[in-house]
C-alpha positions as CSV (number, residue, x, y, z in Angstrom):
1,M,0.1,0.0,0.0
2,N,1.0,3.6,-0.6
3,R,0.3,6.6,1.6
4,C,-1.0,9.9,0.0
5,V,1.1,12.7,1.1
6,A,-1.8,15.1,0.6
7,C,-4.6,13.5,3.0
8,G,-2.5,10.7,4.4
9,E,-5.0,7.9,3.4
10,E,-3.4,4.6,2.5
11,V,-4.2,3.7,-1.1
12,G,-3.0,1.1,-3.5
13,D,-2.5,3.4,-6.6
14,A,0.1,6.0,-7.4
15,V,-2.4,8.7,-7.2
16,C,-4.9,9.4,-4.5
17,G,-8.8,9.8,-5.1
18,C,-8.2,13.3,-3.5
19,G,-5.5,14.0,-6.4
20,G,-2.6,14.0,-4.4
21,A,0.6,12.0,-4.9
22,T,1.4,8.9,-2.9
23,V,4.8,7.3,-1.7
24,S,5.4,3.8,-1.2
25,G,6.4,2.3,2.1
26,D,9.6,0.8,0.8
27,S,12.3,3.4,0.7
28,S,15.4,1.1,0.4
29,V,18.0,1.7,-2.3
30,A,19.8,-1.4,-3.8
31,D,23.4,-1.5,-2.4
32,D,24.8,-1.7,-6.0
33,V,22.9,1.3,-7.2
34,S,23.4,3.7,-4.2
35,M,26.3,6.2,-4.3
36,M,25.8,7.3,-0.6
37,E,23.3,10.0,-1.7
38,G,21.7,11.8,1.2
39,G,23.0,12.7,4.5
40,T,23.9,16.2,3.4
41,P,25.2,18.8,5.5
42,E,23.1,21.4,7.3
43,V,25.4,24.6,7.0
44,R,24.6,27.6,9.4
45,L,24.8,30.8,7.7
46,D,26.2,34.0,9.6
47,V,24.4,36.6,7.2
48,E,22.1,39.4,7.8
49,A,18.7,37.9,8.9
50,E,15.8,38.2,11.1
51,C,15.5,34.5,12.0
52,R,17.3,33.4,15.1
53,N,19.3,30.7,13.1
54,L,19.5,30.0,9.4
55,L,20.5,26.8,8.1
56,V,21.1,25.7,4.5
57,K,20.4,22.2,3.6
58,D,23.1,21.8,1.2
59,E,21.8,19.2,-1.5
60,G,24.6,20.3,-3.8
61,S,26.9,17.7,-1.9
62,N,25.0,14.8,-3.1
63,P,26.9,12.7,-5.8
64,T,26.0,14.5,-9.2
65,G,25.5,17.9,-7.5
66,S,21.7,18.0,-6.8
67,V,18.8,16.8,-4.8
68,H,17.4,14.6,-7.5
69,D,20.1,12.0,-6.7
70,R,18.0,11.0,-3.8
71,G,14.9,10.4,-5.9
72,A,16.8,8.7,-8.8
73,A,18.6,6.4,-6.8
74,L,15.4,4.8,-5.3
75,W,13.4,5.2,-8.6
76,V,16.2,3.5,-10.7
77,S,16.5,1.0,-7.8
78,M,12.9,-0.4,-8.3
79,A,13.3,-0.3,-12.1
80,D,16.5,-2.2,-12.4
81,D,14.8,-5.2,-13.8
82,A,13.7,-2.8,-16.8
83,D,15.7,-2.5,-20.1
84,E,15.3,1.2,-20.4
85,V,13.6,4.0,-18.5
86,S,12.6,7.3,-19.9
87,L,12.0,10.8,-18.4
88,V,11.5,14.4,-19.0
89,S,13.7,16.9,-17.0
90,P,14.1,20.4,-16.9
91,G,17.7,19.9,-16.1
92,D,19.4,18.3,-13.0
93,S,17.1,15.2,-12.5
94,A,18.3,14.1,-16.1
95,V,21.9,13.9,-14.9
96,S,20.9,12.0,-11.5
97,C,18.7,9.5,-13.5
98,A,21.5,8.9,-16.2
99,A,24.0,8.3,-13.5
100,Y,22.0,5.9,-11.5
101,A,21.0,4.2,-14.5
102,A,24.3,3.5,-15.4
103,R,24.9,1.9,-12.2
104,A,21.9,-0.2,-12.6
105,D,23.0,-1.3,-16.2
106,V,19.6,0.3,-17.2
107,D,19.5,2.2,-20.5
108,V,18.2,5.7,-20.0
109,H,16.5,8.1,-22.6
110,A,16.2,11.7,-21.4
111,Y,13.9,14.4,-22.9
112,V,15.0,18.0,-22.0
113,P,14.1,21.4,-23.5
114,A,16.7,23.5,-25.6
115,R,17.0,25.9,-22.7
116,T,18.5,23.3,-20.4
117,R,22.2,24.1,-19.4
118,F,24.9,22.6,-21.5
119,D,26.3,20.7,-18.7
120,V,23.2,18.8,-18.1
121,K,23.0,17.7,-21.7
122,A,26.8,16.9,-21.8
123,M,26.7,14.7,-18.5
124,V,23.5,12.8,-19.8
125,N,25.8,11.7,-22.7
126,V,28.9,11.1,-20.6
127,F,26.9,8.7,-18.4
128,G,25.7,6.6,-21.6
129,G,22.3,8.2,-21.8
130,D,20.2,8.9,-25.0
131,M,18.7,12.4,-25.2
132,T,16.1,14.2,-27.2
133,V,16.6,18.0,-27.1
134,A,13.2,19.6,-27.5
135,R,12.7,23.0,-29.0
136,G,11.3,25.5,-26.7
137,R,10.9,25.2,-23.0
138,Y,10.2,22.1,-20.4
139,D,6.5,21.7,-21.4
140,D,7.6,21.3,-25.0
141,A,9.8,18.3,-23.9
142,V,6.8,16.8,-22.1
143,Q,4.8,17.1,-25.1
144,R,7.5,15.2,-27.3
145,F,7.8,12.6,-24.6
146,R,4.1,12.0,-24.7
147,G,4.3,12.1,-28.6
148,D,6.9,9.2,-28.4
149,G,4.6,7.0,-26.2
150,G,5.8,8.2,-22.8
151,Y,3.0,8.2,-20.2
152,R,4.3,8.9,-16.7
153,L,6.9,11.5,-15.5
154,P,9.2,9.4,-12.9
155,Q,9.2,12.5,-10.7
156,T,5.7,11.7,-9.8
157,S,6.2,8.2,-8.8
158,P,5.9,7.1,-5.3
159,E,9.5,6.0,-5.3
160,Y,11.0,9.0,-6.7
161,V,9.0,11.3,-4.2
162,A,9.7,8.7,-1.3
163,G,13.6,9.2,-2.1
164,L,13.2,12.8,-1.7
165,S,11.6,12.8,1.9
166,G,15.0,12.4,3.3
167,V,15.7,16.1,2.7
168,A,13.2,17.0,5.5
169,E,13.8,13.8,7.5
170,E,17.6,14.6,8.2
171,L,16.8,18.3,9.3
172,P,17.3,19.1,13.1
173,P,14.3,20.7,14.7
174,V,13.2,24.0,13.1
175,D,10.3,26.2,12.8
176,H,10.3,26.7,9.2
177,V,11.5,24.6,6.0
178,V,12.0,26.6,2.9
179,L,12.5,25.3,-0.7
180,P,12.4,26.1,-4.2
181,V,9.8,24.4,-6.4
182,G,9.9,23.8,-9.9
183,L,8.1,20.4,-10.9
184,G,7.3,19.8,-7.3
185,A,8.7,16.3,-6.4
186,T,11.1,17.6,-3.8
187,L,8.2,19.7,-2.2
188,A,6.0,16.5,-2.2
189,G,8.7,14.5,-0.6
190,V,9.4,17.1,2.3
191,L,5.5,17.3,2.8
192,A,5.6,13.3,3.1
193,A,7.9,13.6,5.6
194,D,5.5,15.2,7.9
195,V,7.9,17.2,9.8
196,D,6.8,19.4,12.7
197,A,7.4,22.7,10.7
198,E,5.8,25.0,8.7
199,V,6.8,24.6,5.0
200,H,7.3,27.3,2.5
201,A,7.4,26.8,-1.1
202,V,9.3,29.5,-3.2
203,Q,9.1,30.1,-6.9
204,P,10.4,32.8,-9.4
205,E,8.0,35.7,-9.7
206,A,8.0,35.0,-13.4
207,C,7.0,31.3,-13.2
208,S,5.0,30.5,-10.0
209,P,2.2,28.1,-11.0
210,Y,2.3,26.6,-7.5
211,V,2.0,29.8,-5.7
212,D,-0.8,30.8,-8.1
213,S,-2.6,27.7,-7.6
214,M,-2.6,28.0,-3.8
215,E,-3.8,31.6,-4.0
216,A,-6.6,30.6,-6.5
217,G,-7.6,27.1,-4.8
218,E,-7.3,25.2,-7.9
219,H,-4.6,24.2,-10.4
220,R,-3.1,26.9,-12.6
221,V,-0.6,27.1,-15.2
222,C,2.1,30.0,-16.1
223,S,1.3,31.4,-19.6
224,E,4.7,33.0,-20.1
225,P,7.5,31.4,-18.0
226,D,10.8,33.3,-18.2
227,T,13.2,33.0,-15.3
228,V,17.0,32.2,-15.2
229,V,16.2,29.8,-12.2
230,G,16.0,27.0,-14.8
231,E,14.9,24.0,-12.5
232,C,12.1,26.2,-11.7
233,E,10.9,27.0,-15.2
234,V,7.9,24.5,-15.2
235,A,5.0,26.3,-16.4
236,E,2.5,23.4,-15.9
237,P,3.5,21.0,-13.2
238,P,1.8,17.6,-13.0
239,M,-1.6,17.9,-11.4
240,E,-1.0,15.2,-8.6
241,L,1.9,17.1,-7.4
242,V,-0.1,20.4,-7.3
243,Y,-3.0,18.8,-5.6
244,T,-0.7,17.7,-2.7
245,A,0.5,21.4,-2.3
246,L,-3.1,22.6,-2.5
247,E,-4.3,20.1,0.2
248,H,-1.5,21.2,2.6
249,G,-2.1,24.8,2.0
250,R,-5.5,24.4,2.9
251,R,-4.7,22.9,6.2
252,G,-2.3,25.9,6.7
253,E,0.9,23.7,6.7
254,L,2.3,25.2,3.4
255,E,2.8,28.7,2.4
256,G,3.8,30.2,-1.1
257,H,6.4,33.0,-2.1
258,R,7.6,34.7,-5.1
259,V,11.3,36.0,-5.6
260,E,12.6,38.1,-8.4
261,D,15.3,36.4,-10.5
262,G,17.8,39.3,-9.5
263,V,16.9,38.9,-5.7
264,A,17.7,35.3,-5.9
265,L,20.9,35.8,-7.9
266,D,22.1,38.5,-5.4
267,R,21.5,36.0,-2.3
268,C,23.6,33.5,-3.9
269,L,26.7,36.0,-4.3
270,E,26.0,37.3,-1.0
271,V,26.2,33.8,0.7
272,A,29.0,32.9,-1.4
273,R,31.0,35.7,-0.1
274,E,29.9,35.9,3.3
275,A,29.6,32.3,4.3
276,G,31.5,30.4,1.5
277,V,28.4,28.5,0.6
278,D,27.8,27.4,-3.0
279,L,24.3,28.1,-3.6
280,S,22.4,27.5,-6.9
281,P,20.1,30.2,-8.3
282,A,16.9,28.3,-6.7
283,G,18.8,28.0,-3.4
284,G,19.3,31.7,-3.4
285,A,15.7,32.4,-3.9
286,A,15.0,30.0,-0.7
287,V,17.4,31.8,1.3
288,A,15.7,35.2,0.2
289,V,12.6,34.0,1.9
290,A,14.2,32.3,4.9
291,R,16.0,35.4,5.9
292,G,12.7,37.2,6.5
293,L,11.1,34.4,8.7
294,S,11.2,34.0,12.5
295,G,12.7,31.3,14.8
296,D,14.9,28.5,13.5
297,V,14.7,28.2,9.7
298,A,16.2,25.6,7.2
299,A,16.5,26.5,3.4
300,V,17.0,24.0,1.0
301,N,19.8,24.5,-1.8
302,P,18.8,22.1,-4.5
303,A,22.0,22.0,-6.4
304,A,25.5,23.1,-6.3
305,G,25.8,26.7,-7.5
306,R,28.9,25.9,-9.6
307,L,26.3,24.1,-12.0
308,S,24.9,27.7,-12.7
309,A,28.4,29.6,-12.8
310,D,27.3,31.5,-16.0
311,A,24.3,32.9,-14.6
312,L,25.9,33.8,-11.3
313,R,29.1,35.2,-13.2
314,N,26.7,37.3,-15.3
315,R,25.0,38.9,-12.2
316,L,28.4,40.0,-11.0
317,V,29.0,41.7,-14.5
318,Y,25.6,43.3,-14.1
319,H,27.0,44.9,-10.8
320,G,30.0,46.0,-12.8
321,E,32.4,43.4,-11.1
């Protein structure tokens, strides 16, 4: 049986009747697939903030540099009797799945949008994966995936979401957990962990369908996505993951926030220079919101900042450096 991360009911399907995603009770990763993902550090930031303590859960220290190693490890481990796995990704999850598929001796085919960073495209091939680059944005890649016979995104599977729940389960007691949201799998995993803290979903101002949906009380999409926070540029996230967020929002357990791209990038630069921590633009957005909260706060940095070095360096140029 699976457990719905939205309403808590035990169900036999991947999607609950309420619309929420479900997670499996079996969250073990095969030893021959695991690369010791998880167990990432919580780094205290000594930066200007209103909160008492500000921690960064640094997922950039995972084997391929992103939080998606957690989900990919479990998903591939459960699928290691398959000949091939396919996925659509806005970026880092494609690299994670390609790496873990290589360890499991499973072929992988990744669909990514043309806007995806070059290092993502390169590393999928380095790990032996096949790749289709779709013209346009993430949602164009989804359409190409569907047109080629794909029917389900692995990031919505119980195994993938269960793998990501470790992000919250490893945290010390805090009052708030703040994380950036794109597709929404990490958010579903954190909500599934059922930690005793208020959860905050952060999205770029120019692409915020989760926040829009929470404000409207129904599934909304972004008509004109345009953000440098590439992992968060998902205009139409999966309905089952959005419903999970909506249900937790109705119960007062989830709050939504928007952050301008420039603010997210500036927080990355600030934290790098004052604390030596390697934030991705998405992590910078999380820190921007976390600084204004009270009590003890944990912000999730989903990927290593060095993977977005061009965007961060360009922000320095913008400031005349």
